[in-house]
C-alpha positions in Angstrom: 6.5 4.3 11.3 7.9 1.6 8.3 5.8 0.7 5.9 5.7 -3.3 6.5 5.9 -4.1 2.6 9.0 -2.3 2.4 10.8 -4.8 5.0 9.2 -7.9 5.6 10.1 -10.1 8.5 11.0 -13.6 7.8 11.2 -12.9 3.9 13.8 -15.6 2.7 13.0 -16.5 -0.9 15.2 -18.2 -3.4 15.8 -16.8 -6.8 12.3 -18.3 -8.2 10.4 -16.7 -5.3 9.8 -20.2 -3.3 10.5 -20.5 0.1 13.9 -21.5 0.9 14.1 -24.6 3.3 16.0 -23.0 6.4 16.8 -24.1 10.3 15.6 -22.9 12.9 18.5 -21.0 13.9 19.0 -19.4 10.6 15.1 -18.7 10.5 15.8 -16.7 13.9 18.6 -15.1 12.5 16.5 -13.8 9.7 13.9 -12.7 11.7 16.2 -10.5 13.7 18.2 -8.9 10.8 14.7 -8.1 9.3 14.0 -6.4 12.7 17.7 -5.1 12.2 17.2 -3.4 9.2 13.8 -2.1 10.4 15.6 -0.3 13.2 18.0 0.9 10.8 15.5 2.6 8.8 13.8 4.2 11.8 17.0 5.7 13.0 17.6 7.0 9.8 14.1 8.3 9.5 13.9 9.7 12.8 17.1 11.5 13.1 16.0 13.3 9.7 12.7 14.4 11.2 14.3 15.7 14.5 16.7 17.4 12.2 14.1 19.1 10.5 12.1 20.3 13.2 15.2 21.6 15.0 16.2 23.1 12.0 12.9 25.1 11.6 13.2 26.1 15.4 16.7 27.5 14.9 15.6 29.4 11.8 12.4 30.9 13.5 14.8 32.0 16.6 17.3 33.2 14.4 14.6 35.6 12.4 13.5 36.6 15.6 16.5 37.7 17.4 17.4 39.3 14.1 14.4 41.7 14.2 14.7 42.3 18.2 18.2 43.4 17.0 17.5 45.6 14.4 14.6 47.2 16.6 17.3 48.2 18.8 19.8 49.5 16.1 17.3 51.4 14.6 16.1 53.2 17.7 19.9 53.9 18.6 20.5 55.8 15.2 21.0 59.6 15.8 18.8 61.5 13.5 17.1 64.8 13.4 13.2 65.3 13.9 11.8 64.8 10.7 13.4 60.9 10.4 12.5 60.2 14.1 9.1 59.6 13.7 9.4 57.1 10.7 12.2 54.9 12.3 10.5 54.7 15.6 7.5 53.1 13.6 10.0 50.7 12.0 11.5 49.9 15.4 8.0 49.1 16.7 7.2 46.8 13.7 10.5 44.9 14.0 9.9 44.6 18.0 6.3 43.4 17.1 7.2 40.9 14.7 10.2 39.6 17.3 7.6 39.4 19.7 5.1 37.6 17.6 8.0 35.3 16.1 9.4 34.6 20.0 5.8 33.8 21.1 5.1 31.8 18.0 8.0 29.5 18.7 6.5 27.5 21.6 3.1 27.4 20.0 4.4 25.4 16.7 6.0 23.3 19.5 8.9 22.3 16.8 11.6 22.1 19.6 9.0 19.8 21.9 8.8 17.4 18.5 12.4 17.3 17.5 13.1 16.6 21.4 10.6 13.5 21.0 11.4 12.5 17.9 15.2 12.3 19.1 14.0 10.0 21.9 12.5 7.5 19.6 15.6 7.8 17.4 17.4 7.0 20.5 15.3 4.0 21.2 15.9 2.5 17.7 19.7 2.9 17.9 19.7 1.0 21.4 17.3 -1.5 19.7 19.7 -1.8 16.8 22.9 -2.1 19.0 20.7 -4.8 20.9 19.9 -7.1 17.8 23.5 -7.0 16.5 24.7 -8.4 19.9 22.1 -11.1 19.7 22.5 -11.9 16.0 26.3 -12.1 16.8 25.7 -14.4 20.1 23.7 -16.7 17.9 26.1 -17.2 15.3 29.1 -17.3 17.4 27.3 -20.1 20.0 24.2 -21.4 18.3 20.6 -20.9 19.1 20.4 -21.5 22.5 18.0 -20.9 25.2 19.5 -17.8 26.7 19.7 -16.3 23.1 15.8 -17.2 22.8 15.1 -15.3 25.5 17.6 -12.5 24.1 15.4 -12.5 21.2 12.1 -12.3 22.7 13.4 -9.5 25.0 14.6 -7.7 21.6 11.3 -8.3 19.9 9.2 -6.9 23.0 11.8 -3.6 22.8 10.8 -3.6 19.2 7.0 -3.6 19.9 7.4 -0.8 22.6 9.5 1.4 20.3 7.0 0.7 17.3 4.2 1.8 19.5 5.8 5.3 19.5 6.1 5.6 15.7 4.4 8.9 14.2 0.8 8.1 13.2 1.2 9.6 9.7 4.7 9.2 8.4 6.4 11.6 5.8 6.4 8.5 3.1 8.6 10.3 0.6 11.4 10.3 3.3 10.6 6.6 4.4 11.3 5.8 0.3 14.6 7.6 0.4 15.8 6.3 3.6 14.5 2.6 2.9 16.8 2.7 -0.5 19.8 3.7 1.7 19.0 0.4 4.1 18.9 -1.9 1.0 22.5 -0.7 0.0 24.0 -0.7 3.6 22.4 -3.8 4.6 22.0 -6.4 1.6 20.8 -9.7 2.5 24.2 -11.0 2.3 25.1 -8.9 5.2 23.6 -11.0 7.9 26.1 -14.0 6.7 29.2 -11.6 6.3 29.3 -9.1 8.9 28.3 -10.7 12.3 
């Protein structure tokens, strides 16, 4: 989902855009932190996208329910014979609209899409938490064989989650959420919060 130019793994540079000489441990931490930021971006992105689909489906259901309710109300109004025919037509139209909207909901698949996107959102949340644990372990205990193994597991999880990303993501939403990630997770965050 994420535009790889927005957050590039291993992008440690100095003020004059020359690569900074870093130890193997620092390089590993920087790579993990880059994936951490990407995971955070995807959590935000997929949460918003899922909520959009869920809202659209809810609005469709509310309109369908309102039309059905109004059809019943129109049919139960006691009136004399001259108003009865137009009211029945109105009730039939409202019932038809309600039926059409109710049948349209599964065809549009908004609820299914929301569920799928929430699943991807959850995968990235888990990845985000796992990365935080690995970064914390490396910061406290140094780069060990166990932390290298944990990094490899996290990276494999990232690749699996990435394979589920939308093929045509909403680039405007990515830009908005990427700015939030940059504000929430500036480069110094890696060295001050783990």
